[in-house]
DRENZA-665775 format. One record per residue (C-alpha): x negated, y negated, z; chain; residue in one letter. Coordinates in nm, 2 decimals, m for minus. Layout:
// DRENZA-665775
SITE;px;py;pz;ch;aa
SITE;X;Y;Z;A;A
...
//
This chain:
// DRENZA-665775
SITE;px;py;pz;ch;aa
SITE;3.12;1.27;m1.29;A;X
SITE;2.96;0.99;m1.09;A;X
SITE;2.62;1.05;m1.01;A;X
SITE;2.53;0.97;m0.68;A;X
SITE;2.17;0.76;m0.54;A;X
SITE;1.88;0.90;m0.37;A;X
SITE;1.72;0.70;m0.11;A;X
SITE;1.36;0.72;m0.07;A;X
SITE;1.11;0.47;0.12;A;X
SITE;0.84;0.31;0.00;A;X
SITE;0.59;0.23;0.30;A;X
SITE;0.37;m0.02;0.27;A;X
SITE;0.02;0.02;0.41;A;X
SITE;m0.32;m0.20;0.52;A;X
SITE;m0.67;m0.15;0.47;A;X
SITE;m0.82;m0.11;0.84;A;X
SITE;m1.14;m0.28;0.69;A;X
SITE;m1.29;m0.30;0.33;A;X
SITE;m1.63;m0.31;0.19;A;X
SITE;m1.77;m0.29;m0.14;A;X
SITE;m2.12;m0.09;m0.17;A;X
SITE;m2.18;m0.14;m0.51;A;X
SITE;m2.10;m0.13;m0.89;A;X
SITE;m2.08;0.17;m1.11;A;X
SITE;m2.19;0.16;m1.47;A;X
SITE;m1.84;0.08;m1.60;A;X
SITE;m1.81;m0.21;m1.41;A;X
SITE;m1.56;m0.11;m1.10;A;X
SITE;m1.64;m0.15;m0.78;A;X
SITE;m1.74;0.12;m0.51;A;X
SITE;m1.51;0.08;m0.22;A;X
SITE;m1.47;0.23;0.11;A;X
SITE;m1.20;0.16;0.34;A;X
SITE;m0.94;0.33;0.61;A;X
SITE;m0.59;0.29;0.46;A;X
SITE;m0.33;0.30;0.75;A;X
SITE;0.01;0.36;0.64;A;X
SITE;0.32;0.16;0.81;A;X
SITE;0.66;0.22;0.96;A;X
SITE;0.81;m0.08;0.70;A;X
SITE;0.83;m0.11;0.35;A;X
SITE;1.01;m0.07;0.07;A;X
SITE;1.32;0.08;m0.03;A;X
SITE;1.43;0.28;m0.38;A;X
SITE;1.73;0.44;m0.52;A;X
SITE;1.72;0.67;m0.76;A;X
SITE;2.06;0.82;m0.97;A;X
SITE;1.99;1.07;m1.26;A;X
SITE;2.09;1.04;m1.64;A;X
SITE;2.16;1.25;m1.86;A;X
SITE;2.10;1.06;m2.13;A;X
SITE;1.71;1.08;m2.07;A;X
SITE;1.66;0.68;m2.05;A;X
SITE;1.49;0.52;m1.75;A;X
SITE;1.64;0.23;m1.65;A;X
SITE;1.59;m0.06;m1.40;A;X
SITE;1.93;m0.21;m1.25;A;X
SITE;1.93;m0.47;m1.00;A;X
SITE;1.72;m0.81;m0.98;A;X
SITE;1.52;m0.75;m0.71;A;X
SITE;1.16;m0.87;m0.89;A;X
SITE;1.23;m1.13;m1.08;A;X
SITE;0.95;m1.30;m1.29;A;X
SITE;0.85;m0.91;m1.38;A;X
SITE;0.92;m0.77;m1.69;A;X
SITE;1.05;m0.34;m1.68;A;X
SITE;0.70;m0.30;m1.87;A;X
SITE;0.50;m0.48;m1.59;A;X
SITE;0.71;m0.29;m1.34;A;X
SITE;0.46;m0.03;m1.18;A;X
SITE;0.80;0.20;m1.05;A;X
SITE;0.95;0.20;m1.42;A;X
SITE;0.59;0.32;m1.59;A;X
SITE;0.57;0.54;m1.33;A;X
SITE;0.89;0.72;m1.41;A;X
SITE;0.79;0.71;m1.76;A;X
SITE;0.46;0.90;m1.74;A;X
SITE;0.57;1.14;m1.53;A;X
SITE;0.92;1.22;m1.74;A;X
SITE;0.63;1.18;m2.11;A;X
SITE;0.36;1.44;m1.89;A;X
SITE;0.64;1.66;m1.75;A;X
SITE;0.87;1.67;m2.10;A;X
SITE;1.13;1.57;m1.94;A;X
SITE;1.51;1.54;m2.07;A;X
SITE;1.70;1.33;m1.78;A;X
SITE;1.67;0.97;m1.72;A;X
SITE;1.69;0.79;m1.38;A;X
SITE;1.79;0.45;m1.29;A;X
SITE;1.57;0.27;m1.07;A;X
SITE;1.64;0.03;m0.82;A;X
SITE;1.40;m0.09;m0.58;A;X
SITE;1.49;m0.33;m0.28;A;X
SITE;1.17;m0.51;m0.17;A;X
SITE;1.05;m0.59;0.17;A;X
SITE;0.69;m0.56;0.07;A;X
SITE;0.56;m0.94;m0.01;A;X
SITE;0.35;m0.96;m0.37;A;X
SITE;0.02;m0.98;m0.37;A;X
SITE;m0.01;m0.99;0.00;A;X
SITE;m0.23;m0.67;0.01;A;X
SITE;m0.01;m0.46;0.13;A;X
SITE;0.04;m0.20;m0.14;A;X
SITE;0.40;m0.25;m0.21;A;X
SITE;0.36;m0.20;m0.62;A;X
SITE;0.14;0.11;m0.58;A;X
SITE;0.40;0.25;m0.30;A;X
SITE;0.69;0.19;m0.52;A;X
SITE;0.52;0.41;m0.78;A;X
SITE;0.40;0.70;m0.56;A;X
SITE;0.74;0.71;m0.40;A;X
SITE;0.87;0.76;m0.78;A;X
SITE;0.64;1.01;m0.89;A;X
SITE;0.65;1.19;m0.54;A;X
SITE;1.12;1.18;m0.57;A;X
SITE;1.15;1.22;m0.94;A;X
SITE;0.89;1.55;m0.91;A;X
SITE;1.15;1.70;m0.63;A;X
SITE;1.47;1.56;m0.88;A;X
SITE;1.39;1.67;m1.20;A;X
SITE;1.27;1.96;m1.06;A;X
SITE;0.89;1.98;m1.24;A;X
SITE;0.73;2.06;m0.83;A;X
SITE;0.39;1.98;m0.97;A;X
SITE;0.19;1.98;m0.61;A;X
SITE;0.10;1.62;m0.51;A;X
SITE;m0.28;1.69;m0.65;A;X
SITE;m0.14;1.64;m0.99;A;X
SITE;0.04;1.37;m0.85;A;X
SITE;m0.24;1.20;m0.81;A;X
SITE;m0.40;1.25;m1.09;A;X
SITE;m0.11;1.05;m1.29;A;X
SITE;m0.12;0.75;m1.04;A;X
SITE;m0.42;0.71;m1.05;A;X
SITE;m0.36;0.62;m1.41;A;X
SITE;m0.15;0.36;m1.27;A;X
SITE;m0.34;0.21;m0.98;A;X
SITE;m0.62;0.31;m0.73;A;X
SITE;m0.38;0.27;m0.41;A;X
SITE;m0.11;0.49;m0.62;A;X
SITE;m0.27;0.82;m0.49;A;X
SITE;m0.25;0.75;m0.11;A;X
SITE;0.12;0.68;m0.10;A;X
SITE;0.14;1.01;m0.32;A;X
SITE;m0.03;1.26;m0.06;A;X
SITE;0.12;1.04;0.24;A;X
SITE;m0.15;1.06;0.52;A;X
SITE;m0.38;0.80;0.68;A;X
SITE;m0.71;0.79;0.45;A;X
SITE;m1.08;0.75;0.42;A;X
SITE;m1.11;0.64;0.08;A;X
SITE;m1.39;0.60;m0.14;A;X
SITE;m1.49;0.53;m0.53;A;X
SITE;m1.27;0.32;m0.64;A;X
SITE;m1.02;0.39;m0.36;A;X
SITE;m0.86;0.77;m0.48;A;X
SITE;m1.15;0.98;m0.32;A;X
SITE;m0.93;1.06;m0.04;A;X
SITE;m0.99;1.27;0.34;A;X
SITE;m0.72;1.23;0.54;A;X
SITE;m0.77;1.09;0.88;A;X
SITE;m0.61;1.09;1.22;A;X
SITE;m0.56;0.76;1.32;A;X
SITE;m0.43;0.65;1.70;A;X
SITE;m0.11;0.51;1.76;A;X
SITE;m0.10;0.13;1.70;A;X
SITE;0.15;m0.13;1.65;A;X
SITE;0.03;m0.45;1.39;A;X
SITE;0.12;m0.82;1.41;A;X
SITE;0.12;m0.89;1.07;A;X
SITE;0.12;m1.23;0.94;A;X
SITE;0.24;m1.32;0.55;A;X
SITE;0.04;m1.67;0.45;A;X
SITE;0.24;m1.67;0.12;A;X
SITE;m0.02;m1.73;m0.12;A;X
SITE;m0.11;m1.48;m0.43;A;X
SITE;m0.50;m1.49;m0.58;A;X
SITE;m0.56;m1.26;m0.80;A;X
SITE;m0.77;m0.97;m0.74;A;X
SITE;m0.99;m1.02;m1.05;A;X
SITE;m1.04;m1.30;m1.01;A;X
SITE;m1.14;m1.21;m0.64;A;X
SITE;m1.38;m0.93;m0.76;A;X
SITE;m1.54;m1.19;m1.00;A;X
SITE;m1.63;m1.46;m0.75;A;X
SITE;m2.03;m1.44;m0.73;A;X
SITE;m1.97;m1.52;m0.37;A;X
SITE;m1.82;m1.15;m0.30;A;X
SITE;m2.05;m0.92;m0.10;A;X
SITE;m2.15;m0.64;m0.31;A;X
SITE;m2.40;m0.39;m0.13;A;X
SITE;m2.28;m0.32;0.20;A;X
SITE;m2.45;m0.02;0.36;A;X
SITE;m2.21;0.27;0.32;A;X
SITE;m2.05;0.41;0.62;A;X
SITE;m1.96;0.77;0.72;A;X
SITE;m1.63;0.82;0.81;A;X
SITE;m1.78;1.03;1.15;A;X
SITE;m1.92;0.71;1.25;A;X
SITE;m1.58;0.57;1.23;A;X
SITE;m1.44;0.84;1.35;A;X
SITE;m1.70;0.84;1.62;A;X
SITE;m1.72;0.47;1.72;A;X
SITE;m1.31;0.41;1.54;A;X
SITE;m1.22;0.06;1.68;A;X
SITE;m1.10;m0.11;1.30;A;X
SITE;m1.14;m0.42;1.53;A;X
SITE;m1.54;m0.35;1.53;A;X
SITE;m1.74;m0.70;1.35;A;X
SITE;m1.89;m0.43;1.14;A;X
SITE;m1.56;m0.33;1.00;A;X
SITE;m1.46;m0.59;0.85;A;X
SITE;m1.29;m0.67;0.45;A;X
SITE;m1.52;m0.78;0.18;A;X
SITE;m1.26;m1.01;0.06;A;X
SITE;m1.21;m1.24;0.40;A;X
SITE;m1.46;m1.44;0.35;A;X
SITE;m1.38;m1.54;m0.04;A;X
SITE;m1.02;m1.58;m0.01;A;X
SITE;m1.03;m1.80;0.30;A;X
SITE;m1.27;m2.05;0.11;A;X
SITE;m1.01;m2.04;m0.18;A;X
SITE;m0.72;m2.06;0.00;A;X
SITE;m0.70;m2.29;0.33;A;X
SITE;m0.38;m2.15;0.41;A;X
SITE;m0.52;m1.78;0.48;A;X
SITE;m0.79;m1.94;0.67;A;X
SITE;m0.56;m2.13;0.87;A;X
SITE;m0.35;m1.79;0.91;A;X
SITE;m0.62;m1.60;0.98;A;X
SITE;m0.75;m1.87;1.25;A;X
SITE;m0.42;m1.85;1.41;A;X
SITE;m0.39;m1.51;1.46;A;X
SITE;m0.78;m1.49;1.62;A;X
SITE;m0.59;m1.66;1.91;A;X
SITE;m0.43;m1.33;2.01;A;X
SITE;m0.70;m1.05;1.91;A;X
SITE;m0.94;m0.99;1.64;A;X
SITE;m0.79;m1.06;1.30;A;X
SITE;m0.81;m0.86;0.98;A;X
SITE;m0.77;m0.95;0.60;A;X
SITE;m0.55;m0.64;0.43;A;X
SITE;m0.70;m0.54;0.06;A;X
SITE;m0.77;m0.82;m0.16;A;X
SITE;m0.50;m1.06;0.04;A;X
SITE;m0.35;m1.26;0.10;A;X
SITE;m0.17;m1.04;0.44;A;X
SITE;m0.30;m1.10;0.74;A;X
SITE;m0.28;m0.84;1.10;A;X
SITE;m0.42;m0.76;1.41;A;X
SITE;m0.41;m0.44;1.56;A;X
SITE;m0.21;m0.37;1.93;A;X
SITE;m0.21;m0.04;2.14;A;X
SITE;0.15;m0.05;2.26;A;X
SITE;0.46;m0.28;2.07;A;X
SITE;0.47;m0.46;2.44;A;X
SITE;0.13;m0.63;2.39;A;X
SITE;0.22;m0.65;2.00;A;X
SITE;0.55;m0.86;2.11;A;X
SITE;0.39;m1.09;2.39;A;X
SITE;0.11;m1.19;2.13;A;X
SITE;0.41;m1.30;1.90;A;X
SITE;0.54;m1.52;2.15;A;X
SITE;0.23;m1.72;2.20;A;X
SITE;0.22;m1.79;1.80;A;X
SITE;0.39;m2.09;1.62;A;X
SITE;0.73;m2.00;1.47;A;X
SITE;0.64;m2.16;1.16;A;X
SITE;0.38;m1.82;1.10;A;X
SITE;0.58;m1.58;0.90;A;X
SITE;0.54;m1.27;1.12;A;X
SITE;0.65;m0.91;1.18;A;X
SITE;0.54;m0.64;1.42;A;X
SITE;0.51;m0.30;1.23;A;X
SITE;0.40;0.06;1.38;A;X
SITE;0.15;0.23;1.22;A;X
SITE;0.26;0.60;1.07;A;X
SITE;0.09;0.94;1.13;A;X
SITE;0.32;1.04;0.83;A;X
SITE;0.43;0.84;0.53;A;X
SITE;0.82;0.81;0.62;A;X
SITE;0.84;0.89;0.22;A;X
SITE;0.70;1.25;0.33;A;X
SITE;0.91;1.29;0.67;A;X
SITE;1.21;1.20;0.37;A;X
SITE;1.11;1.45;0.14;A;X
SITE;1.12;1.68;0.39;A;X
SITE;1.49;1.64;0.46;A;X
SITE;1.59;1.61;0.12;A;X
SITE;1.83;1.87;m0.05;A;X
SITE;1.84;1.90;m0.42;A;X
SITE;2.25;1.93;m0.48;A;X
SITE;2.32;2.27;m0.69;A;X
//
């Protein structure tokens, strides 16, 4: 019998701001950020196996060994933690660029955890999946929970946050500066005064000058193309960096205003227009999905 594939979205995210407020005793940085989920991302296809093996199918991740693939690691971790006998084939259709600060690898891992939790009949609560996801990466839990969120700690302390509808003009400079190198930079600001979520909600304009990204000045100095991209985007609105970069974005209230801005930009700039999501496309898919008897 041929087992059918199931199809699951893995949405990208933006950091509407990102501050570093200090360092913990273990050396990890304390962050504050707002995660905004997007109506755009990768597609994960899953096909259950009876032999217990976990296999990556296709060639959508060139240069990434299966042992370093977060989606594969997520499946292995869940199978081991829940003592599952079944296996799975995993195929990934990549759209989210690697190293852009859009959370592609973390989102892929979260989608595998959430979908296999249903397909394998484990039925763990999301909080338990978040705990497992955190062992894979600090950004995985927000994708597991599937809500826009205020985040602190290393990014794992999450409070759901209702954000107004918005459209984003996103640019991809196409460079990848390792996050570890940016965290190690002596020029990185690590002592931003902590914000309160209530202050963000009350004055919650992510375009405010006080809601910048700690990595932006460091990355602009290291990567001239990022600096050039932000300068170009600034012609149509307040431009920001997401995550540790190199992806950049400008927020708009409507699709029409984002499209008008795009028409003003040079065609050489790699851009797309994406809607912000109120709820993760993954969780909408989960609500619709029915496991075959």
